[in-house]
DSSP file (Angstrom, degrees, kcal/mol; ACC not computed):
  #  RESIDUE AA STRUCTURE BP1 BP2  ACC     N-H-->O    O-->H-N    N-H-->O    O-->H-N    TCO  KAPPA ALPHA  PHI   PSI    X-CA   Y-CA   Z-CA
    1    1 A M              0   0    0      0, 0.0     2,-0.0     0, 0.0     0, 0.0   0.000 360.0 360.0 360.0 106.5  119.9  110.9   95.0
    2    2 A P        -     0   0    0      0, 0.0     2,-0.5     0, 0.0    41,-0.1  -0.335 360.0-117.7 -67.9 146.3  121.9  108.1   93.3
    3    3 A I        -     0   0    0     39,-0.2     2,-0.5    -2,-0.0    43,-0.1  -0.735  31.3-171.4 -84.8 124.5  121.0  104.5   94.0
    4    4 A K        -     0   0    0     -2,-0.5     2,-0.3    38,-0.0     0, 0.0  -0.970   4.5-159.3-120.7 123.6  123.8  102.7   95.7
    5    5 A L        -     0   0    0     -2,-0.5     2,-0.1     1,-0.1    -2,-0.0  -0.709  24.5-109.6 -98.0 149.4  123.6   98.9   96.2
    6    6 A N     >  -     0   0    0     -2,-0.3     4,-2.5     1,-0.1     5,-0.2  -0.398  36.8-106.2 -72.5 160.0  125.6   96.9   98.6
    7    7 A Q  H  > S+     0   0    0      1,-0.2     4,-2.5     2,-0.2     5,-0.2   0.864 116.3  52.3 -60.7 -42.0  128.3   94.7   97.1
    8    8 A E  H  > S+     0   0    0      1,-0.2     4,-2.0     2,-0.2    -1,-0.2   0.940 112.1  45.7 -62.7 -45.6  126.4   91.4   97.7
    9    9 A I  H  > S+     0   0    0      1,-0.2     4,-2.5     2,-0.2    -2,-0.2   0.911 112.3  52.1 -64.5 -42.4  123.2   92.6   96.0
   10   10 A E  H  X S+     0   0    0     -4,-2.5     4,-2.5     1,-0.2    -1,-0.2   0.898 108.9  49.6 -59.1 -42.0  125.2   94.1   93.1
   11   11 A E  H  X S+     0   0    0     -4,-2.5     4,-2.1    -5,-0.2    -1,-0.2   0.886 110.7  49.6 -64.1 -38.9  127.0   90.8   92.5
   12   12 A R  H  X S+     0   0    0     -4,-2.0     4,-2.3     2,-0.2    -2,-0.2   0.884 111.5  49.2 -66.3 -39.0  123.8   88.9   92.5
   13   13 A L  H  X S+     0   0    0     -4,-2.5     4,-2.9     2,-0.2    -2,-0.2   0.913 109.9  51.0 -67.6 -40.2  122.3   91.3   90.0
   14   14 A L  H  X S+     0   0    0     -4,-2.5     4,-2.4     1,-0.2    -2,-0.2   0.926 111.3  47.7 -62.3 -42.5  125.3   91.1   87.8
   15   15 A S  H  X S+     0   0    0     -4,-2.1     4,-2.2     1,-0.2    -1,-0.2   0.911 112.0  50.7 -63.2 -41.0  125.1   87.3   87.8
   16   16 A S  H  X S+     0   0    0     -4,-2.3     4,-2.7     2,-0.2    -2,-0.2   0.913 109.9  50.2 -65.7 -42.3  121.4   87.5   87.1
   17   17 A L  H  X S+     0   0    0     -4,-2.9     4,-2.7     2,-0.2    -2,-0.2   0.905 110.2  49.8 -58.1 -44.9  122.0   89.9   84.1
   18   18 A Q  H  X S+     0   0    0     -4,-2.4     4,-1.9     1,-0.2    11,-0.3   0.910 113.0  46.6 -65.2 -41.1  124.6   87.6   82.7
   19   19 A R  H  X S+     0   0    0     -4,-2.2     4,-2.4    -5,-0.2    -2,-0.2   0.910 111.0  52.3 -65.0 -42.3  122.2   84.6   83.0
   20   20 A Y  H  X S+     0   0    0     -4,-2.7     4,-3.0     1,-0.2     5,-0.5   0.937 110.0  48.0 -61.4 -49.2  119.4   86.6   81.5
   21   21 A C  H  X S+     0   0    0     -4,-2.7     4,-1.9     1,-0.2     6,-1.5   0.889 112.9  48.3 -60.4 -37.8  121.5   87.6   78.4
   22   22 A M  H  X S+     0   0    0     -4,-1.9     4,-0.9     4,-0.2    -1,-0.2   0.922 117.4  41.3 -67.8 -43.9  122.6   84.0   77.9
   23   23 A K  H  < S+     0   0    0     -4,-2.4    -2,-0.2    -5,-0.2    -3,-0.2   0.925 126.6  30.3 -71.8 -46.0  119.1   82.6   78.2
   24   24 A N  H  < S+     0   0    0     -4,-3.0    -3,-0.2    -5,-0.2    -2,-0.2   0.720 134.6  24.2 -92.6 -25.7  117.2   85.2   76.2
   25   25 A F  H  < S-     0   0    0     -4,-1.9    -3,-0.2    -5,-0.5    -2,-0.1   0.387  92.1-127.2-121.1   2.3  119.8   86.4   73.7
   26   26 A D     <  +     0   0    0     -4,-0.9     2,-0.4    -5,-0.3    -4,-0.2   0.893  69.6 128.4  48.8  43.4  122.1   83.4   73.5
   27   27 A E        -     0   0    0     -6,-1.5     2,-0.5    -9,-0.1    -1,-0.2  -0.993  59.3-135.8-132.8 129.7  124.9   85.8   74.2
   28   28 A E        -     0   0    0     -2,-0.4     2,-0.5    -3,-0.1    -9,-0.1  -0.713  23.9-163.5 -83.9 126.4  127.6   85.4   76.8
   29   29 A V        -     0   0    0     -2,-0.5    -7,-0.1   -11,-0.3    -8,-0.1  -0.932   9.5-137.7-114.3 130.0  128.1   88.8   78.6
   30   30 A G     >  -     0   0    0     -2,-0.5     4,-2.3     1,-0.1     5,-0.1  -0.176  31.1 -97.8 -76.2 175.4  131.1   89.4   80.7
   31   31 A V  H  > S+     0   0    0      1,-0.2     4,-2.8     2,-0.2     5,-0.2   0.890 122.0  55.3 -63.3 -42.1  131.2   91.2   84.1
   32   32 A L  H  > S+     0   0    0      2,-0.2     4,-2.2     1,-0.2    -1,-0.2   0.931 110.8  42.6 -59.7 -48.3  132.1   94.4   82.5
   33   33 A K  H  > S+     0   0    0      2,-0.2     4,-2.5     1,-0.2    -1,-0.2   0.898 115.0  50.7 -62.4 -42.7  129.2   94.5   80.1
   34   34 A A  H  X S+     0   0    0     -4,-2.3     4,-2.7     1,-0.2    -1,-0.2   0.900 109.9  50.0 -63.5 -39.1  126.9   93.4   82.8
   35   35 A R  H  X S+     0   0    0     -4,-2.8     4,-2.5     2,-0.2    -2,-0.2   0.881 110.1  50.5 -67.3 -39.4  128.1   96.1   85.1
   36   36 A L  H  X S+     0   0    0     -4,-2.2     4,-2.3     2,-0.2    -2,-0.2   0.905 112.2  47.5 -64.2 -41.4  127.7   98.8   82.4
   37   37 A L  H  X S+     0   0    0     -4,-2.5     4,-2.5     2,-0.2    -2,-0.2   0.922 112.6  48.4 -62.8 -44.5  124.1   97.6   81.8
   38   38 A L  H  X S+     0   0    0     -4,-2.7     4,-2.6     1,-0.2    -2,-0.2   0.903 110.9  50.8 -63.6 -40.5  123.3   97.5   85.5
   39   39 A D  H  X S+     0   0    0     -4,-2.5     4,-2.3     2,-0.2    -1,-0.2   0.900 110.9  49.1 -59.2 -43.1  124.8  101.1   85.9
   40   40 A F  H  X S+     0   0    0     -4,-2.3     4,-3.1     2,-0.2     5,-0.5   0.936 112.2  48.1 -61.7 -46.9  122.6  102.3   83.0
   41   41 A C  H  X>S+     0   0    0     -4,-2.5     5,-2.6     1,-0.2     4,-1.8   0.911 112.3  49.0 -61.1 -44.1  119.5  100.7   84.6
   42   42 A L  H  <5S+     0   0    0     -4,-2.6    -1,-0.2     3,-0.2   -39,-0.2   0.895 118.3  39.0 -63.3 -41.5  120.3  102.2   87.9
   43   43 A R  H  <5S+     0   0    0     -4,-2.3    -2,-0.2    -5,-0.2    -1,-0.2   0.856 128.5  29.1 -78.0 -36.0  120.8  105.6   86.5
   44   44 A E  H  <5S+     0   0    0     -4,-3.1     4,-0.3    -5,-0.2    -3,-0.2   0.886 135.7  20.4 -94.2 -45.0  118.0  105.7   83.9
   45   45 A I  T >X5S+     0   0    0     -4,-1.8     4,-1.8    -5,-0.5     3,-0.6   0.828 109.6  73.0 -97.4 -36.7  115.3  103.4   85.2
   46   46 A G  H 3><S+     0   0    0     -5,-2.6     4,-2.9     1,-0.2     5,-0.2   0.833  92.3  53.4 -49.4 -46.7  116.1  103.3   88.9
   47   47 A P  H 3> S+     0   0    0      0, 0.0     4,-3.1     0, 0.0    -1,-0.2   0.904 108.5  51.3 -59.9 -40.3  114.9  106.8   89.9
   48   48 A S  H <> S+     0   0    0     -3,-0.6     4,-2.2    -4,-0.3    -2,-0.2   0.939 114.0  43.5 -62.2 -47.1  111.5  106.2   88.3
   49   49 A I  H  X S+     0   0    0     -4,-1.8     4,-2.2     2,-0.2    -1,-0.2   0.900 114.5  50.6 -64.9 -41.7  111.1  103.0   90.3
   50   50 A Y  H  X S+     0   0    0     -4,-2.9     4,-2.2    -5,-0.2    -2,-0.2   0.941 110.9  47.8 -61.3 -48.6  112.4  104.6   93.4
   51   51 A N  H  X S+     0   0    0     -4,-3.1     4,-2.4     1,-0.2    -2,-0.2   0.894 111.8  49.8 -57.6 -43.3  110.0  107.6   93.1
   52   52 A Q  H  X S+     0   0    0     -4,-2.2     4,-2.5    -5,-0.2    -1,-0.2   0.894 109.7  51.8 -67.3 -37.7  107.0  105.3   92.5
   53   53 A A  H  X S+     0   0    0     -4,-2.2     4,-2.5     2,-0.2    -1,-0.2   0.916 109.8  48.7 -65.8 -38.4  108.0  103.2   95.6
   54   54 A V  H  X S+     0   0    0     -4,-2.2     4,-2.5     2,-0.2    -2,-0.2   0.907 111.6  50.3 -64.1 -41.1  108.1  106.3   97.7
   55   55 A Q  H  X S+     0   0    0     -4,-2.4     4,-2.1     2,-0.2    -2,-0.2   0.890 111.5  48.3 -63.3 -40.5  104.7  107.4   96.4
   56   56 A D  H  X S+     0   0    0     -4,-2.5     4,-2.1     2,-0.2    -2,-0.2   0.910 111.7  48.9 -62.7 -43.4  103.3  104.0   97.2
   57   57 A A  H  X S+     0   0    0     -4,-2.5     4,-2.5     1,-0.2    -2,-0.2   0.889 110.2  51.5 -65.8 -38.8  104.7  104.0  100.7
   58   58 A Q  H  X S+     0   0    0     -4,-2.5     4,-2.6     1,-0.2    -1,-0.2   0.915 108.5  51.5 -63.2 -42.0  103.4  107.5  101.3
   59   59 A A  H  X S+     0   0    0     -4,-2.1     4,-1.9     2,-0.2    -2,-0.2   0.890 110.9  47.5 -60.7 -39.9   99.9  106.4  100.2
   60   60 A V  H  X S+     0   0    0     -4,-2.1     4,-2.2     2,-0.2    -1,-0.2   0.927 112.9  49.0 -67.2 -43.6   99.9  103.5  102.5
   61   61 A M  H  X S+     0   0    0     -4,-2.5     4,-2.5     1,-0.2    -2,-0.2   0.884 110.0  50.9 -61.4 -40.9  101.1  105.7  105.4
   62   62 A Q  H  X S+     0   0    0     -4,-2.6     4,-2.1     2,-0.2    -1,-0.2   0.872 109.3  51.4 -66.8 -35.0   98.4  108.2  104.7
   63   63 A E  H  X S+     0   0    0     -4,-1.9     4,-1.6     2,-0.2    -2,-0.2   0.923 111.2  47.2 -65.3 -43.5   95.8  105.5  104.7
   64   64 A K  H  X S+     0   0    0     -4,-2.2     4,-0.8     2,-0.2    -2,-0.2   0.890 112.3  50.5 -64.3 -38.9   97.1  104.2  108.1
   65   65 A I  H >X S+     0   0    0     -4,-2.5     3,-0.8     1,-0.2     4,-0.6   0.893 107.3  53.7 -64.8 -40.4   97.2  107.8  109.5
   66   66 A A  H >X S+     0   0    0     -4,-2.1     3,-0.6     1,-0.2     4,-0.5   0.855 105.6  54.3 -59.9 -37.5   93.6  108.3  108.3
   67   67 A E  H 3X S+     0   0    0     -4,-1.6     4,-3.4     1,-0.2     5,-0.4   0.694  88.9  79.0 -71.5 -19.9   92.6  105.2  110.2
   68   68 A V  H <X S+     0   0    0     -3,-0.8     4,-2.4    -4,-0.8    -1,-0.2   0.896  89.5  53.6 -59.3 -41.8   94.1  106.5  113.4
   69   69 A D  H << S+     0   0    0     -4,-0.6    -1,-0.2    -3,-0.6    -2,-0.2   0.867 117.9  36.8 -60.4 -35.8   91.0  108.7  114.0
   70   70 A T  H >< S+     0   0    0     -4,-0.5     3,-0.7    -3,-0.4    -2,-0.2   0.938 123.2  39.6 -80.3 -50.9   88.7  105.8  113.7
   71   71 A N  H 3< S+     0   0    0     -4,-3.4    -3,-0.2     1,-0.2    -2,-0.2   0.768 118.9  45.3 -72.1 -30.1   90.8  103.1  115.4
   72   72 A C  T 3< S+     0   0    0     -4,-2.4     2,-0.4    -5,-0.4    -1,-0.2  -0.253  87.5 109.2-112.7  45.3   92.1  105.2  118.2
   73   73 A Y    <   -     0   0    0     -3,-0.7     2,-0.4     2,-0.0    -4,-0.0  -0.972  41.5-171.9-124.3 135.7   89.0  107.0  119.3
   74   74 A E        -     0   0    0     -2,-0.4     2,-0.1     0, 0.0    -2,-0.0  -0.996  31.7-113.5-127.4 131.9   87.2  106.4  122.5
   75   75 A T    >   -     0   0    0     -2,-0.4     3,-0.5     1,-0.1     2,-0.2  -0.392  35.5-132.6 -64.7 131.8   83.8  108.1  123.2
   76   76 A E  T 3  S+     0   0    0      1,-0.2    -1,-0.1    -2,-0.1     0, 0.0  -0.566  79.0  11.4 -88.8 153.7   84.2  110.6  126.1
   77   77 A F  T 3  S+     0   0    0     -2,-0.2    -1,-0.2     1,-0.1     3,-0.2   0.863  80.8 138.8  51.7  44.2   81.9  110.8  129.0
   78   78 A A    X>  +     0   0    0     -3,-0.5     3,-0.8     1,-0.2     4,-0.5   0.449  35.5  97.3 -97.8  -2.8   80.2  107.5  128.1
   79   79 A Y  G >4 S+     0   0    0      1,-0.3     3,-1.3     2,-0.2     4,-0.3   0.930  87.6  42.7 -54.6 -51.8   79.9  106.1  131.6
   80   80 A W  G >4 S+     0   0    0      1,-0.3     3,-0.5    -3,-0.2    -1,-0.3   0.597 103.4  67.5 -74.9 -11.1   76.3  107.2  132.1
   81   81 A Q  G <4 S+     0   0    0     -3,-0.8    -1,-0.3     1,-0.2    -2,-0.2   0.548  80.8  78.9 -82.2  -8.2   75.3  106.2  128.6
   82   82 A K  G <<        0   0    0     -3,-1.3    -1,-0.2    -4,-0.5    -2,-0.2   0.774 360.0 360.0 -69.4 -29.6   75.8  102.5  129.4
   83   83 A K    <         0   0    0     -3,-0.5    -1,-0.2    -4,-0.3    -2,-0.1   0.484 360.0 360.0 -76.0 360.0   72.5  102.2  131.3
């Protein structure tokens, strides 16, 4: 499943990549080079990050589901036990 960014996010990322290259490599990178680098990152690195995020979300959801038994339990037939 390819990662598709909305246009505003893509533009912000391209600007950030350009700034990063200038600051860290003292190299001015045009929009085309930044776009190629972003495309590479999305295709090569993106799926690993995406898959890890899905695994993390699943783990959190499984923890929450496991808590349902504890948090959403009411003792049955407890009226007479109150005395």
